Backbone as JSON Lines, residues from 0, in Angstrom:
{"i":0,"aa":"X","n":[-54.16,-2.74,-5.33],"ca":[-54.61,-1.56,-4.63],"c":[-55.66,-0.85,-5.48]}
{"i":1,"aa":"X","n":[-56.67,-0.38,-4.81],"ca":[-57.71,0.41,-5.47],"c":[-57.83,1.74,-4.76]}
{"i":2,"aa":"X","n":[-58.4,2.71,-5.45],"ca":[-58.56,4.04,-4.88],"c":[-59.93,4.58,-5.24]}
{"i":3,"aa":"X","n":[-60.39,5.49,-4.42],"ca":[-61.66,6.17,-4.66],"c":[-61.37,7.66,-4.69]}
{"i":4,"aa":"X","n":[-61.92,8.34,-5.66],"ca":[-61.78,9.78,-5.76],"c":[-63.13,10.4,-5.47]}
{"i":5,"aa":"X","n":[-63.19,11.22,-4.44],"ca":[-64.42,11.89,-4.05],"c":[-64.24,13.39,-4.19]}
{"i":6,"aa":"X","n":[-65.28,14.06,-4.63],"ca":[-65.22,15.52,-4.78],"c":[-66.4,16.11,-4.01]}
{"i":7,"aa":"X","n":[-66.12,17.1,-3.19],"ca":[-67.16,17.71,-2.38],"c":[-67.19,19.21,-2.59]}
{"i":8,"aa":"X","n":[-68.34,19.79,-2.34],"ca":[-68.5,21.24,-2.47],"c":[-68.17,21.97,-1.17]}
{"i":9,"aa":"X","n":[-68.12,21.23,-0.05],"ca":[-67.88,21.91,1.23],"c":[-66.71,21.3,1.98]}
{"i":10,"aa":"X","n":[-66.03,22.13,2.72],"ca":[-64.92,21.7,3.56],"c":[-65.42,20.79,4.68]}
{"i":11,"aa":"X","n":[-66.63,21.05,5.16],"ca":[-67.21,20.24,6.23],"c":[-67.36,18.78,5.81]}
{"i":12,"aa":"X","n":[-67.83,18.56,4.59],"ca":[-67.99,17.19,4.09],"c":[-66.63,16.5,3.94]}
{"i":13,"aa":"X","n":[-65.66,17.24,3.44],"ca":[-64.31,16.68,3.3],"c":[-63.77,16.27,4.66]}
{"i":14,"aa":"X","n":[-63.96,17.12,5.66],"ca":[-63.47,16.82,7.01],"c":[-64.14,15.57,7.58]}
{"i":15,"aa":"X","n":[-65.43,15.4,7.33],"ca":[-66.13,14.2,7.8],"c":[-65.56,12.94,7.16]}
{"i":16,"aa":"X","n":[-65.32,13.01,5.87],"ca":[-64.77,11.86,5.16],"c":[-63.35,11.56,5.64]}
{"i":17,"aa":"X","n":[-62.54,12.6,5.85],"ca":[-61.18,12.41,6.36],"c":[-61.2,11.76,7.74]}
{"i":18,"aa":"X","n":[-62.09,12.22,8.59],"ca":[-62.21,11.67,9.94],"c":[-62.61,10.19,9.89]}
{"i":19,"aa":"X","n":[-63.56,9.88,9.05],"ca":[-64.02,8.5,8.89],"c":[-62.88,7.61,8.38]}
{"i":20,"aa":"X","n":[-62.16,8.09,7.38],"ca":[-61.04,7.32,6.82],"c":[-59.96,7.08,7.89]}
{"i":21,"aa":"X","n":[-59.67,8.08,8.69],"ca":[-58.68,7.92,9.75],"c":[-59.13,6.84,10.74]}
{"i":22,"aa":"X","n":[-60.4,6.85,11.12],"ca":[-60.92,5.86,12.06],"c":[-60.83,4.44,11.49]}
{"i":23,"aa":"X","n":[-60.97,4.32,10.18],"ca":[-60.87,3.01,9.53],"c":[-59.43,2.61,9.2]}
{"i":24,"aa":"X","n":[-58.51,3.53,9.4],"ca":[-57.11,3.25,9.08],"c":[-56.82,3.28,7.6]}
{"i":25,"aa":"X","n":[-57.59,4.06,6.86],"ca":[-57.43,4.16,5.41],"c":[-56.56,5.37,5.09]}
{"i":26,"aa":"X","n":[-55.55,5.14,4.24],"ca":[-54.71,6.24,3.79],"c":[-55.51,7.13,2.84]}
{"i":27,"aa":"X","n":[-55.27,8.43,2.88],"ca":[-55.95,9.34,1.97],"c":[-55.06,10.53,1.69]}
{"i":28,"aa":"X","n":[-55.36,11.18,0.6],"ca":[-54.69,12.42,0.21],"c":[-55.75,13.4,-0.23]}
{"i":29,"aa":"X","n":[-55.56,14.64,0.13],"ca":[-56.45,15.7,-0.33],"c":[-55.72,16.4,-1.47]}
{"i":30,"aa":"X","n":[-56.37,16.51,-2.62],"ca":[-55.75,17.13,-3.79],"c":[-56.55,18.35,-4.22]}
{"i":31,"aa":"X","n":[-55.86,19.28,-4.87],"ca":[-56.55,20.48,-5.32],"c":[-57.1,20.27,-6.74]}
{"i":32,"aa":"X","n":[-57.83,21.24,-7.22],"ca":[-58.51,21.15,-8.53],"c":[-57.51,20.95,-9.66]}
{"i":33,"aa":"X","n":[-56.34,21.59,-9.58],"ca":[-55.34,21.48,-10.64],"c":[-54.82,20.04,-10.76]}
{"i":34,"aa":"X","n":[-54.53,19.41,-9.62],"ca":[-54.06,18.03,-9.63],"c":[-55.16,17.11,-10.15]}
{"i":35,"aa":"X","n":[-56.4,17.36,-9.77],"ca":[-57.53,16.57,-10.26],"c":[-57.62,16.66,-11.79]}
{"i":36,"aa":"X","n":[-57.43,17.85,-12.34],"ca":[-57.46,18.02,-13.79],"c":[-56.32,17.26,-14.45]}
{"i":37,"aa":"X","n":[-55.13,17.29,-13.83],"ca":[-53.99,16.56,-14.39],"c":[-54.25,15.05,-14.41]}
{"i":38,"aa":"X","n":[-54.83,14.54,-13.34],"ca":[-55.15,13.11,-13.27],"c":[-56.18,12.76,-14.34]}
{"i":39,"aa":"X","n":[-57.18,13.59,-14.49],"ca":[-58.22,13.33,-15.49],"c":[-57.65,13.35,-16.9]}
{"i":40,"aa":"X","n":[-56.78,14.32,-17.18],"ca":[-56.17,14.41,-18.5],"c":[-55.29,13.19,-18.78]}
{"i":41,"aa":"X","n":[-54.51,12.79,-17.78],"ca":[-53.67,11.61,-17.93],"c":[-54.5,10.37,-18.22]}
{"i":42,"aa":"X","n":[-55.6,10.22,-17.51],"ca":[-56.48,9.08,-17.73],"c":[-57.1,9.11,-19.13]}
{"i":43,"aa":"X","n":[-57.49,10.29,-19.59],"ca":[-58.07,10.41,-20.93],"c":[-57.05,10.05,-22.0]}
{"i":44,"aa":"X","n":[-55.8,10.46,-21.79],"ca":[-54.74,10.14,-22.75],"c":[-54.52,8.63,-22.79]}
{"i":45,"aa":"X","n":[-54.44,8.0,-21.62],"ca":[-54.23,6.55,-21.57],"c":[-55.38,5.81,-22.24]}
{"i":46,"aa":"X","n":[-56.6,6.26,-22.0],"ca":[-57.77,5.61,-22.57],"c":[-57.81,5.76,-24.09]}
{"i":47,"aa":"X","n":[-57.43,6.93,-24.59],"ca":[-57.51,7.2,-26.02],"c":[-56.32,6.73,-26.82]}
{"i":48,"aa":"X","n":[-55.26,6.31,-26.14],"ca":[-54.04,5.9,-26.82],"c":[-54.29,4.62,-27.61]}
{"i":49,"aa":"X","n":[-53.97,4.64,-28.91],"ca":[-54.27,3.49,-29.75],"c":[-53.05,2.87,-30.41]}
{"i":50,"aa":"X","n":[-51.92,3.5,-30.32],"ca":[-50.68,3.08,-30.98],"c":[-50.77,3.16,-32.5]}
{"i":51,"aa":"X","n":[-51.83,3.79,-33.0],"ca":[-51.94,4.04,-34.44],"c":[-51.46,5.46,-34.68]}
{"i":52,"aa":"X","n":[-50.48,5.61,-35.53],"ca":[-49.9,6.91,-35.79],"c":[-50.3,7.41,-37.17]}
{"i":53,"aa":"X","n":[-50.51,8.72,-37.26],"ca":[-50.8,9.34,-38.54],"c":[-49.8,10.45,-38.75]}
{"i":54,"aa":"X","n":[-49.66,10.88,-39.97],"ca":[-48.71,11.95,-40.27],"c":[-49.23,13.27,-39.72]}
{"i":55,"aa":"X","n":[-48.32,14.2,-39.5],"ca":[-48.7,15.53,-39.01],"c":[-49.66,16.21,-39.98]}
{"i":56,"aa":"X","n":[-49.41,16.01,-41.26],"ca":[-50.26,16.62,-42.29],"c":[-51.69,16.08,-42.2]}
{"i":57,"aa":"X","n":[-51.83,14.76,-42.06],"ca":[-53.17,14.17,-41.93],"c":[-53.88,14.68,-40.68]}
{"i":58,"aa":"X","n":[-53.13,14.79,-39.59],"ca":[-53.69,15.28,-38.33],"c":[-54.21,16.7,-38.48]}
{"i":59,"aa":"X","n":[-53.39,17.57,-39.09],"ca":[-53.8,18.96,-39.28],"c":[-55.0,19.07,-40.21]}
{"i":60,"aa":"X","n":[-55.03,18.23,-41.23],"ca":[-56.18,18.22,-42.14],"c":[-57.46,17.8,-41.42]}
{"i":61,"aa":"X","n":[-57.35,16.81,-40.54],"ca":[-58.52,16.4,-39.76],"c":[-59.02,17.54,-38.88]}
{"i":62,"aa":"X","n":[-58.09,18.26,-38.26],"ca":[-58.48,19.39,-37.42],"c":[-59.18,20.46,-38.25]}
{"i":63,"aa":"X","n":[-58.64,20.75,-39.42],"ca":[-59.26,21.75,-40.29],"c":[-60.66,21.32,-40.72]}
{"i":64,"aa":"X","n":[-60.81,20.04,-41.05],"ca":[-62.12,19.54,-41.48],"c":[-63.15,19.61,-40.35]}
{"i":65,"aa":"X","n":[-62.74,19.3,-39.11],"ca":[-63.65,19.35,-37.97],"c":[-64.11,20.78,-37.69]}
{"i":66,"aa":"X","n":[-63.23,21.74,-37.95],"ca":[-63.53,23.13,-37.63],"c":[-63.98,23.93,-38.85]}
{"i":67,"aa":"X","n":[-64.25,23.26,-39.95],"ca":[-64.59,23.98,-41.18],"c":[-65.92,24.71,-41.1]}
{"i":68,"aa":"X","n":[-66.81,24.28,-40.2],"ca":[-68.11,24.94,-40.08],"c":[-68.1,26.11,-39.1]}
{"i":69,"aa":"X","n":[-66.96,26.41,-38.54],"ca":[-66.89,27.51,-37.55],"c":[-66.35,28.78,-38.13]}
């Protein structure tokens, strides 16, 4: 199964796409901005996951070093 995520600025465009999908017999879901952000965050976590673990101390030190110029 594959999915397409479309984002529109107008309700009219969304309604046109929904109508077209219904005519083609394609299942669809309309999601709000919060759900879209959750999906994006989940995808970013999956993409960045490396199974390499570092100590909490090393992690905090890296954060401090990145922000040392601020």
